[in-house]
C-alpha positions as CSV (number, residue, x, y, z in Angstrom):
1,M,-38.1,35.7,1.8
2,A,-36.3,37.3,5.5
3,I,-33.1,35.5,6.6
4,F,-30.5,36.1,9.1
5,A,-27.0,35.0,9.4
6,A,-24.8,34.4,12.5
7,L,-21.0,34.3,12.9
8,D,-18.9,31.9,14.6
9,V,-16.0,34.0,14.7
10,S,-12.1,32.2,15.7
11,Q,-8.8,32.8,15.0
12,D,-8.3,31.6,11.7
13,E,-11.5,30.7,9.8
14,T,-15.4,32.3,10.6
15,A,-18.2,29.7,10.1
16,I,-21.7,31.3,8.4
17,C,-25.1,30.3,9.2
18,V,-27.3,31.6,7.6
19,V,-31.2,30.7,8.1
20,D,-34.7,31.6,7.5
21,H,-37.9,32.8,9.4
22,D,-38.4,29.9,10.4
23,G,-35.0,28.6,11.2
24,A,-34.5,25.9,8.6
25,I,-30.6,26.4,7.2
26,V,-30.1,28.3,4.1
27,A,-26.3,27.9,3.4
28,E,-23.5,27.5,5.8
29,S,-19.8,27.7,5.3
30,K,-16.3,28.9,6.5
31,V,-14.7,32.0,5.9
32,T,-10.9,33.6,6.4
33,T,-11.3,35.5,9.5
34,S,-11.1,39.1,7.8
35,P,-13.8,41.7,7.2
36,D,-13.5,41.1,3.6
37,A,-14.1,37.5,3.5
38,I,-17.3,37.8,5.8
39,T,-18.8,40.7,3.9
40,Q,-17.6,39.3,0.8
41,W,-19.4,35.7,1.9
42,L,-22.8,37.9,3.5
43,S,-22.9,39.8,-0.1
44,T,-25.1,37.1,-1.4
45,W,-27.3,37.2,0.4
46,T,-28.0,40.9,0.9
47,T,-31.1,41.4,-0.3
48,D,-32.9,39.3,2.0
49,L,-30.7,39.5,5.1
50,E,-32.5,41.2,8.3
51,R,-29.7,40.4,10.7
52,V,-26.3,39.1,11.4
53,G,-25.5,38.4,15.3
54,M,-22.2,38.0,16.0
55,E,-20.7,35.7,19.4
56,T,-19.3,38.2,21.9
57,G,-15.8,36.8,22.0
58,P,-12.6,38.1,21.7
59,L,-12.1,37.8,18.0
60,R,-14.9,39.9,17.6
61,V,-12.7,42.6,17.5
62,R,-10.9,41.7,14.2
63,C,-14.3,42.4,12.6
64,R,-14.9,45.5,13.5
65,A,-14.2,47.4,10.5
66,A,-16.8,45.1,8.8
């Protein structure tokens, strides 16, 4: 099953939403805004994850190392 993730990055927390091909929410969470925390949370979904979208605001640079 193809799934997709979206990241809403803010100063301290990043909201993550995973949806399926039909747009139904599969999972949602908030994690610390750090490459390690985001990668760890998304690693649960790597076998089915097709794309990750991230907002293009100024805080995206903090996640670039991921």
